[in-house]
Backbone bond lengths (Angstrom), bond angles and torsions (degrees), N, CA, C in turn:
res aa  C-N    CA-C-N  psi(-1)  N-CA   C-N-CA  omega(-1)  CA-C   N-CA-C  phi
1 M - - - 1.463 - - 1.489 112.74 -
2 S 1.338 120.92 -45.57 1.446 124.78 -172.13 1.465 109.34 -66.10
3 A 1.463 120.40 -28.38 1.349 125.52 179.27 1.535 109.99 -68.96
4 I 1.334 112.35 -47.53 1.455 117.32 174.37 1.444 112.71 -59.21
5 L 1.175 122.45 -38.61 1.516 132.99 -171.97 1.621 102.02 -63.09
6 W 1.275 109.61 -64.40 1.624 114.96 -176.79 1.543 109.08 -64.40
7 S 1.292 121.42 -35.47 1.469 116.08 -179.91 1.492 115.45 -68.95
8 S 1.416 114.83 -36.95 1.463 116.92 177.37 1.649 107.92 -72.35
9 F 1.292 120.29 -31.37 1.444 120.41 -176.50 1.619 102.61 -65.02
10 L 1.426 108.13 -56.20 1.546 106.93 -173.84 1.612 112.14 -62.40
11 L 1.234 117.14 -38.36 1.527 117.10 -178.13 1.547 111.08 -64.89
12 S 1.413 112.66 -37.80 1.449 115.74 176.90 1.530 111.51 -64.52
13 G 1.329 119.96 -47.45 1.459 120.80 -179.27 1.440 111.41 -65.89
14 G 1.367 116.87 -38.76 1.462 113.45 178.33 1.502 116.46 -72.11
15 S 1.396 116.97 -27.56 1.464 117.89 171.60 1.534 113.54 -65.29
16 Y 1.389 114.06 -38.96 1.431 119.00 -179.40 1.510 113.54 -67.01
17 V 1.341 110.41 -38.76 1.656 113.24 -179.70 1.526 106.89 -69.63
18 A 1.313 116.68 -38.39 1.508 116.98 -179.05 1.537 108.66 -66.21
19 A 1.383 119.38 -45.08 1.382 122.78 175.58 1.520 116.65 -51.57
20 C 1.325 110.23 -43.73 1.575 124.10 -175.16 1.495 101.24 -63.22
21 A 1.422 119.01 -56.46 1.423 117.67 -178.62 1.488 116.67 -55.88
22 L 1.378 117.78 -45.32 1.432 122.20 -176.83 1.674 108.64 -67.37
23 F 1.209 117.16 -34.78 1.483 120.22 -179.80 1.467 105.88 -60.93
24 W 1.395 118.09 -49.89 1.411 123.25 -167.77 1.560 107.52 -73.27
25 A 1.339 117.63 -27.47 1.481 121.04 170.44 1.403 112.90 -59.20
26 L 1.286 116.51 -43.57 1.518 124.51 179.48 1.558 107.35 -66.08
27 V 1.222 118.43 -49.41 1.469 126.69 176.60 1.496 107.59 -54.78
28 R 1.290 122.13 -52.63 1.498 120.07 177.80 1.505 114.22 -73.67
29 Q 1.329 120.06 3.34 1.400 126.40 -179.10 1.420 112.91 57.79
30 R 1.273 117.30 39.72 1.460 124.47 165.12 1.429 115.19 -98.60
31 P 1.309 114.20 132.27 1.650 118.73 -171.73 1.568 107.29 -65.93
32 I 1.357 113.69 132.49 1.420 117.32 172.73 1.437 106.35 -85.32
33 I 1.292 120.78 127.06 1.526 129.56 -168.99 1.468 104.05 -67.94
34 R 1.428 114.35 113.62 1.463 126.77 162.45 1.588 105.17 61.58
35 L 1.391 116.11 26.55 1.417 117.46 174.34 1.402 114.28 -130.72
36 G 1.347 122.33 142.15 1.451 119.57 -174.37 1.523 112.89 -84.39
37 P 1.336 119.56 173.63 1.442 120.10 -175.54 1.552 116.22 -72.42
38 K 1.233 113.28 -9.81 1.543 121.43 179.37 1.511 113.38 -87.35
39 W 1.359 113.78 -8.39 1.594 110.47 179.32 1.373 113.60 -69.03
40 P 1.340 125.68 -37.45 1.532 122.34 -178.80 1.521 110.00 -57.49
41 A 1.280 119.11 -40.89 1.442 118.60 -178.89 1.570 113.54 -71.57
42 H 1.342 112.83 -40.35 1.466 120.92 169.52 1.570 114.77 -50.48
43 L 1.409 117.33 -49.08 1.452 126.15 175.82 1.518 107.67 -60.34
44 L 1.223 120.46 -48.04 1.348 125.60 -175.53 1.598 113.09 -58.37
45 Q 1.341 110.50 -45.07 1.504 117.37 178.07 1.624 108.16 -70.78
46 L 1.445 112.53 -32.50 1.570 109.73 -178.35 1.539 105.31 -68.21
47 G 1.440 116.12 -41.65 1.481 115.93 -179.85 1.625 110.54 -61.21
48 A 1.226 116.42 -32.97 1.403 116.38 176.88 1.673 113.94 -65.34
49 A 1.243 108.48 -37.02 1.454 119.01 178.27 1.628 111.92 -60.95
50 F 1.342 109.90 -47.61 1.393 117.38 -179.82 1.468 112.08 -69.21
51 Q 1.323 116.92 -34.74 1.449 125.15 175.37 1.592 114.04 -60.73
52 L 1.441 110.09 -38.93 1.435 116.33 173.34 1.417 113.78 -64.46
53 V 1.251 121.65 -40.04 1.477 126.22 -178.93 1.530 104.78 -67.53
54 Y 1.355 115.59 -41.20 1.470 112.95 -175.52 1.507 112.28 -68.31
55 L 1.416 115.17 -37.97 1.563 115.75 175.18 1.543 110.23 -68.74
56 I 1.251 122.89 -29.99 1.508 120.02 177.80 1.440 111.66 -62.81
57 V 1.528 110.74 -50.72 1.480 119.23 -177.35 1.460 108.30 -59.64
58 F 1.343 120.86 -48.19 1.377 123.86 -175.91 1.470 113.95 -62.62
59 S 1.333 124.73 -41.10 1.361 130.46 167.20 1.483 119.42 -57.40
60 V 1.367 115.28 -33.29 1.447 118.41 169.36 1.518 109.69 -69.95
61 I 1.181 116.94 -46.34 1.542 120.09 -178.80 1.603 107.63 -63.71
62 D 1.241 118.91 -41.81 1.468 124.21 -174.92 1.499 109.95 -72.85
63 R 1.339 121.02 -31.12 1.537 120.07 174.10 1.497 114.09 69.99
64 R 1.323 121.05 35.39 1.352 122.35 171.79 1.560 110.87 -149.41
65 C 1.271 120.21 175.59 1.435 124.69 -177.41 1.550 109.53 -72.25
66 P 1.373 114.19 123.11 1.468 119.54 -177.02 1.580 114.85 -43.91
67 V 1.290 121.24 -40.28 1.493 123.51 -170.59 1.532 111.70 -67.31
68 Y 1.419 112.20 -14.67 1.502 112.74 -170.65 1.619 104.98 -98.94
69 S 1.448 113.18 5.08 1.471 114.63 178.53 1.533 110.90 -109.22
70 L 1.220 118.61 127.02 1.507 116.02 -178.90 1.579 106.22 -70.13
71 H 1.235 115.34 -30.59 1.436 119.07 179.66 1.638 111.84 -54.78
72 T 1.348 108.19 -45.97 1.444 111.84 -177.13 1.567 109.70 -81.63
73 A 1.333 117.02 -29.98 1.450 124.45 -179.10 1.663 104.56 -60.90
74 L 1.266 121.44 -41.57 1.425 120.17 -177.37 1.652 109.69 -66.56
75 G 1.264 110.07 -34.64 1.497 112.69 176.40 1.586 112.58 -72.53
76 I 1.310 115.93 -31.00 1.313 119.94 176.90 1.647 110.29 -62.86
77 V 1.327 111.95 -49.64 1.522 118.65 -179.66 1.535 113.89 -56.43
78 S 1.503 113.34 -43.32 1.449 114.47 176.36 1.416 112.28 -69.21
79 L 1.309 127.84 -40.40 1.404 131.32 170.19 1.543 117.36 -52.86
80 V 1.273 115.00 -42.15 1.457 118.88 -179.10 1.601 108.95 -71.39
81 G 1.449 113.80 -34.08 1.439 122.60 173.00 1.452 111.32 -57.92
82 V 1.360 116.36 -50.90 1.543 123.66 179.09 1.490 111.28 -57.54
83 L 1.336 113.55 -54.96 1.454 117.97 -177.82 1.545 112.93 -59.83
84 T 1.388 116.04 -37.61 1.407 119.35 172.94 1.450 117.02 -59.05
85 Y 1.267 110.99 -42.75 1.618 115.09 177.92 1.464 109.80 -69.49
86 A 1.366 120.55 -38.37 1.411 118.92 -177.26 1.516 115.18 -63.28
87 V 1.369 113.42 -32.72 1.400 123.26 174.64 1.482 118.54 -67.91
88 L 1.395 114.16 -47.89 1.316 121.96 -176.33 1.530 113.25 -84.85
89 S 1.255 122.17 -17.52 1.449 123.42 175.99 1.506 113.80 -76.00
90 R 1.257 123.43 -12.54 1.494 121.58 -178.98 1.454 110.22 -63.33
91 G 1.349 114.41 125.65 1.483 114.19 179.78 1.491 116.04 82.78
92 R 1.390 114.21 -11.58 1.541 117.03 176.95 1.506 112.49 -113.15
93 R 1.217 118.18 151.56 1.525 122.14 163.12 1.423 121.05 -89.40
94 L 1.297 111.40 84.97 1.391 122.32 -172.68 1.555 111.68 -117.77
95 E 1.407 115.62 44.35 1.465 116.02 -179.57 1.409 117.58 -67.97
96 A 1.334 115.68 -33.98 1.422 119.80 176.52 1.534 110.03 -65.99
97 L 1.227 122.30 -40.44 1.524 127.90 171.52 1.537 111.89 -57.44
98 G 1.362 118.51 -38.20 1.435 124.99 -179.26 1.509 108.42 -70.81
99 G 1.432 117.02 -38.91 1.465 114.71 178.36 1.510 110.10 -62.13
100 F 1.387 120.47 -42.04 1.423 118.68 -177.91 1.435 111.38 -67.98
101 V 1.297 121.30 -32.91 1.548 124.00 179.94 1.489 107.68 -66.64
102 A 1.313 119.12 -48.67 1.508 120.90 176.60 1.527 113.54 -57.28
103 A 1.359 115.85 -41.69 1.467 119.13 -177.03 1.550 107.66 -69.02
104 S 1.457 117.79 -40.41 1.348 115.40 178.09 1.547 112.29 -70.48
105 A 1.200 122.15 -31.13 1.466 122.04 175.27 1.540 111.50 -64.73
106 V 1.323 124.66 -27.53 1.357 130.01 169.99 1.482 111.21 -66.08
107 V 1.271 113.36 -45.73 1.581 121.73 -173.96 1.599 102.92 -63.02
108 F 1.244 119.07 -52.93 1.471 132.79 -174.26 1.519 103.79 -57.05
109 L 1.374 117.37 -55.54 1.390 123.97 -177.42 1.673 113.49 -51.41
110 T 1.513 105.46 -51.78 1.533 113.88 -178.96 1.479 110.58 -66.89
111 A 1.413 118.70 -33.15 1.432 116.16 -178.79 1.454 116.66 -73.29
112 A 1.408 115.76 -25.83 1.423 122.20 173.83 1.450 111.59 -68.42
113 R 1.276 122.43 -38.38 1.474 126.22 -178.71 1.494 107.57 -61.85
114 S 1.427 120.90 -31.39 1.407 117.03 -167.24 1.638 107.86 -92.26
115 I 1.396 119.32 6.96 1.323 120.20 178.48 1.459 112.12 -108.04
116 A 1.482 116.97 121.51 1.396 122.99 -168.07 1.523 108.73 -118.65
117 A 1.376 123.13 -1.70 1.345 127.39 -172.69 1.444 113.22 -73.11
118 R 1.418 122.02 140.21 1.406 128.51 -176.10 1.647 107.10 -116.99
119 P 1.322 110.26 86.36 1.495 114.35 177.56 1.596 114.44 -57.15
120 P 1.166 117.27 157.23 1.588 118.36 174.37 1.457 111.59 -70.57
121 E 1.397 117.48 158.53 1.460 117.08 174.01 1.438 111.43 -75.92
122 P 1.407 122.10 140.59 1.380 123.93 -177.28 1.439 111.25 -70.37
123 N 1.351 116.90 160.41 1.455 124.15 -179.51 1.529 107.23 -67.65
124 D 1.398 117.38 -57.52 1.489 117.68 -178.71 1.562 107.27 -98.98
125 R 1.396 108.65 95.69 1.463 111.75 -172.06 1.574 112.31 -69.57
126 W 1.293 118.98 -38.59 1.508 118.07 177.80 1.488 111.38 -57.07
127 L 1.240 113.41 -52.88 1.575 115.70 -174.41 1.496 107.92 -56.23
128 M 1.350 113.77 -46.54 1.454 118.65 -174.23 1.569 110.78 -65.90
129 A 1.356 113.57 -38.26 1.495 117.70 179.95 1.436 108.38 -64.71
130 I 1.451 121.51 -39.54 1.408 117.47 178.19 1.481 116.97 -69.74
131 H 1.370 114.20 -31.29 1.405 120.03 176.26 1.446 115.83 -67.26
132 I 1.311 117.73 -39.07 1.387 116.84 177.36 1.389 118.30 -76.99
133 T 1.446 112.93 -40.53 1.572 116.30 178.90 1.413 112.46 -60.51
134 S 1.360 122.98 -42.90 1.433 127.92 176.22 1.443 110.52 -56.51
135 N 1.353 123.20 -51.06 1.406 130.59 -177.81 1.542 109.33 -63.55
136 L 1.375 114.55 -35.51 1.532 112.48 179.58 1.402 112.41 -71.10
137 L 1.380 118.38 -43.50 1.466 125.48 -176.39 1.570 107.82 -62.66
138 G 1.450 117.25 -46.20 1.331 124.76 -176.57 1.585 111.81 -69.44
139 G 1.260 115.11 -34.26 1.478 123.20 176.68 1.496 114.51 -65.57
140 G 1.475 117.90 -41.41 1.382 127.91 172.88 1.431 110.12 -60.71
141 V 1.358 118.18 -47.50 1.478 116.37 -179.73 1.429 113.81 -66.49
142 L 1.237 117.19 -43.72 1.526 124.54 -177.44 1.605 111.44 -67.02
143 L 1.236 112.93 -25.64 1.551 117.92 178.36 1.596 100.11 -65.14
144 V 1.266 125.67 -42.73 1.513 126.31 -175.30 1.582 101.98 -74.04
145 A 1.301 122.62 -41.32 1.463 125.76 -177.26 1.425 110.07 -56.92
146 G 1.433 116.30 -50.48 1.363 119.54 -174.46 1.538 113.84 -67.66
147 C 1.349 114.36 -34.00 1.484 122.05 171.58 1.424 114.04 -58.65
148 A 1.416 115.52 -46.19 1.544 125.45 178.31 1.524 110.51 -56.92
149 A 1.471 110.22 -45.22 1.547 117.62 -175.92 1.576 105.38 -67.35
150 A 1.328 119.63 -43.98 1.453 118.68 178.51 1.498 116.15 -61.96
151 F 1.285 117.90 -32.00 1.533 122.55 176.14 1.470 109.37 -75.43
152 Y 1.395 113.74 -28.48 1.521 118.50 -179.04 1.522 104.54 -65.24
153 L 1.396 115.35 -49.81 1.521 119.48 -177.38 1.516 108.62 -58.81
154 W 1.372 115.77 -45.97 1.414 117.64 -175.57 1.519 113.75 -59.52
155 N 1.273 111.18 -43.14 1.514 121.06 -174.03 1.528 107.47 -72.94
156 E 1.298 118.96 -40.78 1.404 120.45 177.04 1.459 113.29 -61.79
157 T 1.418 120.07 -39.70 1.340 131.90 179.75 1.621 106.61 -58.38
158 R 1.371 111.41 -51.84 1.525 115.27 178.38 1.455 115.29 -55.85
159 L 1.341 113.96 -45.46 1.496 118.43 179.63 1.520 116.56 -65.60
160 R 1.370 111.27 -36.87 1.482 119.49 176.66 1.509 106.75 -62.14
161 N 1.412 120.01 -36.82 1.477 120.13 -176.04 1.471 109.70 -89.27
162 R 1.437 118.60 10.49 1.340 123.82 178.92 1.575 114.85 53.83
163 R 1.361 111.27 44.09 1.493 119.10 171.95 1.471 106.89 -92.61
164 V 1.375 121.35 122.70 1.317 125.01 171.03 1.560 118.16 -62.46
165 L 1.400 108.47 124.75 1.550 106.74 -177.26 1.501 110.70 -77.47
166 G 1.211 126.29 -2.40 1.528 129.41 -179.66 1.531 104.88 -76.68
167 Q 1.354 117.55 -19.40 1.525 123.13 -174.09 1.529 104.99 -109.75
168 G 1.384 115.04 121.81 1.386 120.00 172.69 1.617 106.66 82.93
169 T 1.324 111.46 -140.70 1.484 118.67 -172.37 1.526 110.25 -64.24
170 K 1.360 117.58 133.21 1.509 119.13 -179.04 1.549 103.13 -107.48
171 L 1.392 116.59 119.15 1.409 117.88 179.94 1.539 111.24 -104.78
172 P 1.316 120.20 161.38 1.538 117.47 169.45 1.345 118.28 -55.46
173 P 1.366 129.15 155.34 1.410 137.01 173.98 1.512 107.72 -57.46
174 L 1.294 120.35 147.95 1.430 125.80 175.90 1.645 110.95 -62.78
175 E 1.328 114.24 -37.20 1.441 115.96 -178.60 1.508 111.03 -61.69
176 S 1.363 116.73 -42.83 1.505 121.79 -178.86 1.451 109.76 -62.95
177 L 1.270 117.54 -52.65 1.459 121.70 -176.72 1.569 110.87 -60.88
178 D 1.429 118.60 -40.16 1.435 120.74 -178.88 1.503 107.19 -64.49
179 A 1.304 124.54 -39.15 1.434 136.52 -179.57 1.590 108.89 -64.81
180 V 1.355 113.52 -46.14 1.410 119.38 176.62 1.560 114.82 -58.33
181 V 1.356 107.66 -52.08 1.490 112.64 -178.14 1.542 111.56 -59.88
182 H 1.282 116.62 -41.64 1.508 124.31 -177.56 1.553 108.87 -58.28
183 R 1.363 111.27 -50.14 1.579 116.32 -176.93 1.555 110.56 -62.72
184 L 1.410 115.33 -40.47 1.308 117.66 -175.10 1.476 117.78 -72.31
185 L 1.369 111.46 -27.21 1.546 116.63 176.73 1.516 106.67 -68.05
186 W 1.390 114.58 -40.70 1.495 116.02 174.87 1.453 116.05 -56.25
187 I 1.254 118.29 -38.31 1.522 124.04 178.29 1.548 113.56 -75.13
188 G 1.381 111.37 -52.94 1.461 117.56 -173.42 1.496 118.29 -69.43
189 L 1.420 111.80 -35.34 1.441 110.26 -172.57 1.658 115.16 -74.44
190 P 1.227 116.37 -32.73 1.503 115.25 171.67 1.563 110.13 -59.27
191 L 1.345 123.15 -43.38 1.387 126.50 175.48 1.446 111.94 -58.31
192 L 1.278 119.11 -44.28 1.497 121.87 179.14 1.492 109.37 -66.19
193 T 1.332 119.44 -37.52 1.451 124.63 179.66 1.529 111.18 -57.00
194 I 1.431 115.12 -43.13 1.382 118.91 -179.12 1.511 107.32 -67.77
195 G 1.257 119.27 -40.61 1.467 123.74 -174.43 1.399 113.57 -73.36
196 M 1.423 119.71 -25.77 1.405 122.85 171.47 1.592 115.08 -74.91
197 L 1.329 111.90 -41.96 1.432 119.70 178.77 1.548 108.77 -57.96
198 T 1.358 109.78 -59.11 1.564 116.26 -176.05 1.693 109.67 -63.41
199 G 1.280 114.67 -32.52 1.532 116.11 176.75 1.545 109.35 -62.23
200 Q 1.437 114.64 -37.05 1.522 116.21 177.32 1.563 109.48 -61.10
201 L 1.355 119.75 -44.55 1.460 124.02 -178.10 1.579 109.47 -65.35
202 V 1.462 115.03 -35.13 1.525 114.41 176.57 1.419 109.58 -64.50
203 I 1.372 119.50 -44.32 1.442 117.28 -176.52 1.499 112.74 -62.71
204 K 1.362 117.12 -39.63 1.377 119.94 -176.75 1.565 112.21 -64.51
205 Q 1.319 114.14 -33.27 1.488 120.52 176.38 1.450 116.90 -81.40
206 A 1.281 118.28 -11.53 1.519 124.56 -172.69 1.573 104.51 -77.97
207 E 1.285 111.50 140.81 1.516 119.14 -177.84 1.637 108.53 -78.70
208 I 1.283 113.53 -35.46 1.482 120.00 173.30 1.419 113.90 -124.63
209 V 1.262 120.01 128.48 1.576 129.55 175.87 1.453 103.53 -111.53
210 T 1.390 115.97 114.90 1.344 120.59 167.40 1.408 120.61 -81.83
211 S 1.331 119.55 172.54 1.505 122.52 175.35 1.464 112.90 -62.37
212 G 1.348 113.11 -38.95 1.370 117.24 178.21 1.484 118.94 -66.79
213 D 1.523 112.62 -29.66 1.533 116.72 171.58 1.489 108.21 -67.53
214 K 1.148 122.33 -38.61 1.395 129.76 -178.69 1.650 111.68 -62.50
215 L 1.357 107.87 -44.44 1.533 110.54 179.64 1.440 109.20 -69.96
216 R 1.286 121.45 -38.52 1.407 121.94 -176.53 1.670 112.69 -67.26
217 A 1.423 111.58 -35.96 1.399 119.38 171.41 1.526 116.98 -64.57
218 L 1.320 114.24 -35.05 1.510 120.40 177.13 1.481 111.16 -74.02
219 L 1.410 116.04 -37.45 1.511 114.02 175.93 1.492 110.13 -74.70
220 S 1.272 122.67 -31.61 1.385 124.02 177.34 1.602 108.48 -59.71
221 T 1.306 115.56 -52.79 1.573 122.92 -176.61 1.490 105.56 -55.96
222 A 1.354 114.71 -52.93 1.531 119.84 -174.27 1.503 107.30 -62.32
223 S 1.186 121.99 -46.37 1.649 120.94 -179.07 1.421 101.49 -60.30
224 W 1.254 127.40 -54.01 1.450 131.77 -170.95 1.471 112.37 -54.02
225 L 1.410 114.41 -45.22 1.416 121.04 177.36 1.582 112.22 -63.19
226 L 1.292 116.06 -42.50 1.437 123.80 -178.07 1.465 106.81 -61.92
227 L 1.242 120.37 -50.17 1.508 127.20 -177.59 1.499 111.04 -64.39
228 L 1.273 116.73 -41.01 1.461 121.76 178.99 1.631 111.55 -66.82
229 A 1.317 110.55 -32.66 1.524 113.21 -177.51 1.540 106.06 -73.33
230 V 1.276 117.50 -43.71 1.473 128.42 174.04 1.647 110.42 -47.47
231 L 1.298 108.37 -60.26 1.556 120.33 179.38 1.514 109.89 -52.22
232 A 1.366 114.05 -52.12 1.487 122.29 -172.95 1.641 106.65 -65.20
233 L 1.329 116.43 -46.32 1.449 120.57 -174.43 1.584 105.82 -69.26
234 R 1.269 119.93 -37.31 1.554 114.55 179.15 1.390 111.86 -76.24
235 Q 1.448 123.48 -22.64 1.385 123.67 -176.49 1.565 105.63 -83.92
236 F 1.288 122.81 -45.42 1.420 126.49 -173.65 1.422 119.82 -98.90
237 A 1.307 119.63 -27.26 1.500 126.19 176.98 1.418 113.92 -113.55
238 R 1.269 119.32 14.10 1.574 123.20 -179.22 1.412 115.71 44.05
239 W 1.296 109.82 44.99 1.534 119.08 177.29 1.382 114.24 -70.75
240 R 1.382 124.06 117.42 1.398 124.23 -169.94 1.663 103.80 -146.39
241 G 1.382 108.68 164.54 1.472 114.20 175.31 1.648 108.41 97.60
242 R 1.343 107.09 -152.20 1.501 119.84 -161.79 1.536 105.67 -68.26
243 R 1.276 123.01 -45.91 1.560 124.34 -167.30 1.462 111.07 -66.66
244 P 1.436 119.46 -42.67 1.458 115.39 176.66 1.604 114.09 -71.39
245 A 1.271 117.67 -26.02 1.417 123.70 174.08 1.552 109.72 -63.93
246 L 1.292 112.62 -49.44 1.491 118.67 174.27 1.486 116.26 -58.76
247 V 1.270 119.58 -45.17 1.414 127.52 177.20 1.561 108.71 -61.56
248 T 1.228 113.76 -41.94 1.529 116.92 -175.73 1.536 108.83 -72.59
249 L 1.288 116.08 -33.83 1.503 120.82 178.00 1.549 108.22 -67.21
250 V 1.321 119.67 -37.85 1.404 119.69 176.54 1.460 113.07 -64.97
251 G 1.360 112.88 -41.86 1.583 115.52 -175.99 1.375 106.17 -69.42
252 A 1.272 125.10 -42.99 1.539 125.67 179.57 1.499 112.00 -61.23
253 I 1.442 115.63 -39.02 1.447 114.87 168.09 1.486 123.56 -54.88
254 G 1.423 104.34 -35.57 1.564 114.87 -178.46 1.575 105.94 -70.52
255 V 1.312 123.80 -32.79 1.419 124.65 177.94 1.468 105.78 -72.08
256 L 1.392 123.95 -48.29 1.306 118.30 178.89 1.588 119.96 -66.03
257 A 1.300 114.35 -21.04 1.434 122.34 171.81 1.539 112.48 -64.04
258 I 1.378 105.94 -39.31 1.480 111.44 174.11 1.543 117.83 -58.92
259 I 1.385 112.82 -45.62 1.418 122.18 178.04 1.598 108.75 -62.25
260 A 1.358 107.15 -46.12 1.590 111.63 178.27 1.668 110.43 -55.15
261 L 1.356 116.56 -41.54 1.521 121.64 -178.63 1.589 106.08 -63.07
262 Y 1.384 115.93 -44.65 1.501 113.70 174.72 1.441 116.38 -56.77
263 V 1.347 116.50 -44.01 1.397 124.27 178.86 1.575 112.10 -59.94
264 G 1.331 111.95 -46.55 1.413 118.61 177.96 1.515 111.75 -58.74
265 R 1.454 116.23 -41.38 1.375 116.88 -174.07 1.573 106.68 -69.90
266 A 1.357 115.44 -42.19 1.450 122.07 179.21 1.593 111.24 -53.82
267 L 1.136 112.59 -41.87 1.592 120.86 -169.95 1.505 102.86 -70.84
268 L 1.460 115.11 -35.27 1.417 113.98 -176.24 1.558 109.59 -79.54
269 G 1.364 119.87 -3.84 1.456 121.66 175.73 1.554 114.28 102.03
270 D 1.231 117.43 8.75 1.584 123.34 -178.87 1.480 110.22 -93.85
271 G 1.231 123.14 -4.23 1.387 122.32 179.57 1.428 115.97 76.57
272 L 1.557 117.19 -156.29 1.470 120.04 -177.05 1.483 112.82 -78.36
């Protein structure tokens, strides 16, 4: 089992790195030697398949529910991000976004390998399972949304400065990025809403609430309010352009900051 575990880990990481390099070669308009433009996406999906095998084998060895392991949780976030990109990129030129998703998957895969803590099983397992699962799915979706918002801001700045996209880096069109951000908010925000509400119940039932728990709850609420405001203004006030992309990016960074706090806590030996 350990041989399968390490093989799938290395093959997944290698596929993600290769996909990232090929994506950025396409973005920089550099020809991929004897390879078609579909190869980066194929390698990204291959990396996700190897990572799924890795997570399954790890869960079997670990002998506990995957959602209670931060190691597995980080893998689920990156897998959701990869699958979200694979669905949204059909018919759209989102190579720059794919390069970021592949790089993020490598970071999450590497960070997960560095976590060895085994947190205790929660008292209310069903509530905690719903809380963690909804946050993982929402976090993976918003990872891609934040990336799309960042590229929107970059692309919009290039156009405002009258830089020709045919020279140098080629970024996705603004219309595609705006549509991607809007759709991802509709998917990710309901999941985060479930995660936030169940998180409040978890805190109320907890015997000890640390300052770190309070900080994560505060960041979660602030990020949720920002993303909710963006979605409401886009839907009812036709809010478009640079400002909603900027607020979406800030909200997505807040969600990723919560994940980073969990990772930091686990690396210090405090678990999930």
